[in-house]
N, C-alpha and C positions, 0 to 999 in steps of 0.2 A: 504493500500500500504506500503510495507517495505521501510525502509530508503534508501536501495540500489536502489529499483525501482523508488522512488521519485527523487533521485539524477540523475538517468539516464533520467527520463522524463523531468526534468528541463533543463539539458544540451541539449536534443533534441529539446525542445520547444523553447529555446532561441537561438538555432543555435550556441552554443559555441564550434565551431570546433577548432579554435585556442585558444579561451578563456579557454578551458579545457586542454591546454598545448600541442597541436599537433605540430609536425614538418613535414611540408608538403613535398611531393615528386611529381614530374611530373607524367602524366598518365602512362609513361613507367617505373615507379619506384614503389617500395614497402616500406611501413613504418612498421617497427617492433618496438613495444613498449617493450623495455628491462627494466630490473629491477634495473640497477645501472651502475656506471662508471667503465670502465676498469682501473686497476692499471698499466697496461703496454700494448703495442701493440706487444710485443714479448713473445710468449708462453714459450720460454726457461726460462723466469725469474719469472714465477708465477705458482701457482696451482689453482688460483681463477677461478671458472667456468664462472663468469661474464666476465673476461678478455679473457678467451679461446673462448667464444662465439663471442666476438667482433673482434677476430683476426685470430684464427687458420685456419678455413675453408673458411674464406672470403678472406684473404690476402696471404695465403701461400699454399704450397704443401709439402708433405713428400716423401721419397723414395718409401714407400709402403702405402697402405691404406686398411681399412676394407670395403668390399663391403656390404652395408646394406641389400641387397637382399639375398645374399648367406652366409653372416656372415663368410667370409674368407678373407685372404690376397690376394690382387691383385696389379698389378703395378700402380704406380703413376708417380713420376719422374724417377724411375728406371723401365726399361722394362723387365729385367731379373736379377736373382740373383742365386748364387751358393754357397753352404756351403761345406767346405772341409770335408773329412772323419772324421777327429778328432774334427771338429766343431770349430776350432780355427781361421779360416779365412772365412770371408763372403764377397764375391765379387759381385759388382753391375755393370750392364751395364746401362748407363744413356740414357734417352730419348733425342733425338736431336731436335734442333730448338725450344727450350723452351725459351720464352722471359720474362725478368723481366719487372716490371712496369716502364713506362716512366712518370716522374713527372717534376714539375717546377725546382726541385733541381738536378734531375738526369736523364740523357739520356744514357741508356746502349749501349755499342758499340758492344756487342756480345751476343749470346744466353748462357744459362746455360751450364757450363761444370764442370769437376771434381774439379776445384779450388774452386767453390762455396760450394760443399759438404764438402771438407776438411776445408774450412774457417768456416763453420757453426758449425761443431763438434769440431774443435780445439779451438774455442772460449770458449766452455764449458770445454774441457779437459785440456787445457794447461794454468796454472796460469801465464805464461809469455806472452801469446798472447795479442796483444795490445788492444783487446776488452774484455778480460776476466773480468776485474774489472769494466767495464762500466755497469752502472745499479746496482751496488752493489756487483758484483762478486759472487752472489748466484744463483745457478741453481737447485732449490729445487727438481724437479722431477728426473732429471738425478742423482743428488747426493743421494737422498733418496732411489732411486731404485737400487743404487749400480753400475750404468752404468759408472760412472767416474773411478771406480776401475776395472770394467770388461774389458773396452776397453783399450787395450795396445797402439794402435795407428791407424791412418787412412792414407792410402797411395794412392797417385795419380798414376795410372798405365798409363793412357793416357787421352786424352781430355774427353773420355766418359766411363772410367772405374775407379772405386775406390775399395779399399779393406779395410775392418776393420780387424785388428788383435786383438784377444781376449786373455786375460790371462786364461780364462776358458770358456768352452762351456756352453751354456744355451738354454733350450727349449723355453724360453720366449724372446730371443734377437730380433728376427725378428718382433715379436709383438710390442716390445718397439719402434722400428723404424717406426711403423705405428701410434703411438700416436700423439695427437695434439701438443705435446711438441717438437717433432723431426723435426722441420721445416727447410727449406733450405733458407738461406740468400744469398745476392749478395756480393761476394768478391770484385767486382769492385766498388760497392757503398761504401763498407767499406773503401777501399783504398782512394777513393775520400774524404770521411769525415776525414780520418786521415790527408790527405794533407791539408785540410782546417782547421785543428785543431778543428773540431766539432764532435768527435766520438760519443758523447751522442745522437746525432740526429738519430742514427740508430734505436733506439727503440721508438722514438717520431714521426718520419716521416718515417714509415716503407716502405720498398721495398721488394716485394716478387714476386712469379710467379702465385699467386692465381687468381681466377675468378674476383675479385674486387680489386680496389686500393683505399687507403684512400684519401679523398678530403677535409675533414674538421672535426674538433672536438672541441666542447665547453663543458667543464665539467659541469655536472648536466643538460645538455640540449640535446645535440644530437651528433651523429657520422654520417658523410656522406661518402658514397662510390660511386665510379663510375665504370662502367664496364671496365674490362681490354680487350681492343679491340684486343690485340694480344695473348689472352689466348691460350695455346697450344692445348686445347681440343675444341677450337672454342668459340667465344664470347657467353656468356650466354644470356638468354632472357631479364633479367633486365638491363636497362641502368643505373638506379640509385637505391641505397639502402640507407635507413635512419634508424638508431637506435634512436628512440625517448626515451630518458632516463626518465623513469617514475617509481619511486620506489614503489609507492603504488598500490596494486593490484586493488582496487576499481577504481582508476583513469585509469588504463589500460583497465578495463572493459568498462568504460564510453567511452573512446576513440574508442574502438573496435566497440561498438554498434553505436556510432555517426559517424563512418567512418574515424576518424582521424588515426586509426591503421588498417593496413591490417592483421597483425599478432600480437598477444599479448602473452608475456611470462608468464609462471607460474600462470595461473588462480587459485584462491582458489577453493578448491573442492566444496564449497558451491555456487560458481559462475557458475559452469558448467551447471546447469539446466537453468540458465538465458541465457547463450550463446546458448544452444541447443534449446531454445524456439524461437529463431530468425530464420526466414526462410533463411536469407542470410549469416548465420554464421555456423561454424562447429567447432568441438573439435577433435583434433588429439591426440592420445595416443599411446605410445610405452612402452613395458616392460622396466624397468630400471635396468641397472647394477650399482646399487648404494647402499649406506647404510647411514642412519642417526644414529648418536651415541652421547652419553654423555661421554666425556673424563675426567678422573681424572688426575690432575697434581700430578703424583706419586712421584715427588721430594719434595712435600710439606707435612710435617707431619700434621695430622696422615694419610693422603692419601697414604703414602708410605707403609702402612700396608694393605695387601690383604684382611684381615678380615673386616677392615673398609670399603673398597671398596665393599665387598660383602654385608655388611649391607645396604649401600646406594642403591645398586642395588636391593636388596630385597624390598626396600621401594617404588620402582617406579612401578606404575600400568600401564603397557604397553598397556593394552586393552583400558584404558581411553584415552591415547594419540592417539591411532589409531582411536578411535571414534571422539574425539573432534578436532584433528588437521587434520587427513587424511580422516575423514568421512568414515572410514572403506574401503577405496579404496587401501590402501597400504598393503603390506604383513608384518606380524610381524616377526622381526628378531629372528632367532634361533642361530645365530652366525654372523660372519662377511660376509660370502658369501650369496648372494641372491639365491632364488630357480632356477633361470635361468642359474646359473653357472654350468658347467659340473662337478665341484668338490663339489657341494653342497651335504651335507649329511642330509637327512630328519630326522635322528635319533638324531641330536644334539639338545640340549635344554639349555637355559639360566636359572639361578635361578628364580623360580616362585615367583610372588608377595606374600609377607608374612611380613607385617609390624611388627607383634608381634615378629617373629624371628629376624628381623632387629634390633628391640629395645634391645633384649636380647644379640645379638652379640656385640653391642656397649657397653653394660654393661660389657660383658665378657672381652673386651680389655681395659676397664677403660676409655672410652671416655664418659664423663658426659655432657660436654657442647661443642657443635660444631657449628661454624658459618661459612658458606661457601659463596663464590660468584659463581654465575652461569652466565657465559658469554653466550649471545645469539645473533645470527646474526640478524642485523636489516632488512635484505631483505629475501624474500622467495627464496629458492633454490629448485632444482629438488627433492632432497632427503628430504627436510623439508620445506613445504610451509609456516610455521609460527613458527619460533624458539622461539619467545617471548611467544606465547601461550604455547608451549611445556615447556618452563622454568617455567611459572606460575603453570602448572599442577605438575611439579616436586617439585616446592617450596611448594605446598600444601601437597604433599606426604611426604616430609621431615619434615614438621611441625608436622605431625601426629606421628612421632617417636621422636619428641623433638629436631630436628635439625633446626637451624635458617639458612636462606639463603637470599641473596640479588641478584637481577637480574641486570646485567650490560650489556649495549649495547652502540654502537657508530655508527656514519656514517660508511658505508660499507668500504670505503677506509681506514679510521682510524682503524676500527676493524681489518682488515687484517694486517695492519702494526703493531698494538699493540700485536697481537697474537705472533709475533716473540719474544717478551720479556717475554712471559710465566708468566704474572703477575696474571693470573687467578688461582682459586682453581679448578674449573671445567668449561668445555665449551661444548656447544651444537653446533655441526658442522656435517660434513659428507663428503662423497667421492663419486664421480662418476667415474667409471673405464673407461679407454680409450681403453682397450683391453679385449678380452674374457679370457685371461690367468689369473688364480686365483691369481697368484703372485701380480697382480696389486692392490689387496685389502690388501695384507699383508706387503710386503716390504716397500712401500711408507708410510704406516701408523704406523708401529710398529717396524721397524728395528732400531738397534743402530745408523746406518748411518743416518736414517731419524730424529733421535733425534738431531743430530748435525746440520742438515740442515733445520729443521723447520717443516716438515709435520707430525712429530710424536707428536701430540698434547697431548698425555698422558705422554710425557717425560719419557718413559719407555724403559729400555734396559735389555734384557734377553738373555744371551749368548746361552742358550739351544734353545730358540726360533729362534735366528739368524741362528744357525747351521742347524736347520730343514728347515728353509726357503731357505737357500743356497742349501741344498740337493734337495729340491723340484724343485728349478729353474733349477738345472743342470741335473736332470734325464730326459731321453727321453721316459720313459715308462709311459703312461698316467695313468694306474692303480696304479702304485707305487706312482705317484705324487698325485693322489686322496687320497690315504691312508695317505700320509704325511700331506696333508692339513687337513685331519680329526684329526691328532695328534695336529696340530697347533690350531685348534678350541678347542680341549680339554684343552690345556694349557691356552688358552684365557679364557675359562669358569672358570678355577681354579684361575687365577691371576686377571682377570677383570680390566686391566688398563683402559678399556673403556667398556661401556655398549651399545651394538648395540640395536637400537630401531625399525627401520622400513626400508623396501625396497619399494620405491615409483615408480609408473609409471611416465614416462615423458609425460607431457601434455602441449598443447598450444591451444589457440583460434585463429581462422582465419576467414577472409572473405571467403565464400564458393567458390568464383570465382578463388581464388588462389590455384593452384594444384601443386603437386610434393612433393617428400620426403624432409621434412625439419628436422625432428627428426630422429636420429639413436639411436639404443640401446647403442652404444658407442660414446663418443666424443660430441662435441658441436653442435650447430645449424648450418644448411647448407642451403644457399639460391641459390646454383649454378644450381639446376635443377628445379627451381620454374617458372611456367608460369601462365598467367592469361587467363582463359577460357572465352568465350563470355557469 
């Protein structure tokens, strides 16, 4: 019997339902074993997938959303939208009779209107807005994607119409408003908090229009939600939703088999066969719009030299990572874009594994002794189920070419916060796209703007690359855009500020009785359409 099976058998035999760390929910509720704590309940303030999962689709809505069945934009809080001929004005008609959450602290006096949309975006756009600096004054996705420069202003036309005025037209703008970051907050709640001199509460005790509302949170333990009874699309099936915070994958598996979890996040690939062997369990898988990558801090010598970055890239055996970490279930990266992207070019290719050439390159540039840190995420993510293992494999590959390295990791919240200081030499991380637009892989990760605002982990700024990204965003011709993204991939292969590694499928384990779409190709997890079958 394997160690994993023995552990499962012990928990089952001893009846350790709560002893294995469960956070129970009533029969009308669902327990989701998640991988970590959110660093915020406001998606505007973060790009952490763990935080997005805990907030975006549970607590909030956006003006638009992606329909996972047809993979296209559909109405959410906006029922209609119209783009002017020159693309510089985008006007939205808002859904009526949409109610915000009622909590112990806040009782809304009116449904959603244009003031809430203006409030939500002006908080991000206007440095003088009373809430702009609350939570640190950083809006990493908006700023990295260039939205704070693209949006000239937002106007209230009447109670149910708003207009965005843009400095320049963009083919990706509507898609950006459908991302998990473009949530709508309550202006009335904001004003009440200002009056009470407690503005920071807006991100700690969130109020949205989403299918669930927050009812409790204990760090490292659980998040509790209750059904939003006045949800505009009708109350959802679940009365209660609990995120049982369980960082270790094996613990999540034990809870799933023992019945403590109804759904478990990010099972290790090696655990899928264990789940599939249980009659009452199932595995859900969706293709992933994501990329795992190894980023070099290009502002630290000698990593500022593209030849050094190429040498390190040549040293990495991608096939070994795919076998050992992903068990050959992920797709090898040929560039930043995954194969399911419409702009993917199958003819792209990264430098092939060649440790001898890597060693010669380092000699050529005069690097005789190199000692690096490899920062690795402490939790599994959709794009990389085991960053520590990935780091160990890269560490071995580097040792083979005479490069010393040290693996660094922290608690997830600390890790995310310390990334902002860019103390690392290299970091293993990744990105899950929120839209089908290819720009979602490039601008947030590699633009000069993203360097300033944090999500450019390579700390790389290339004016030529920036200009091409801007040209690709602004073109309305799909074939021209595809060609431009091909050029961007070519520059990326030459400069190698980061080494793409893999594109992973999105996977979860669940009790078979729970039905409904939870995973989408884009965005976080969604429990709004989940029901329990007999």
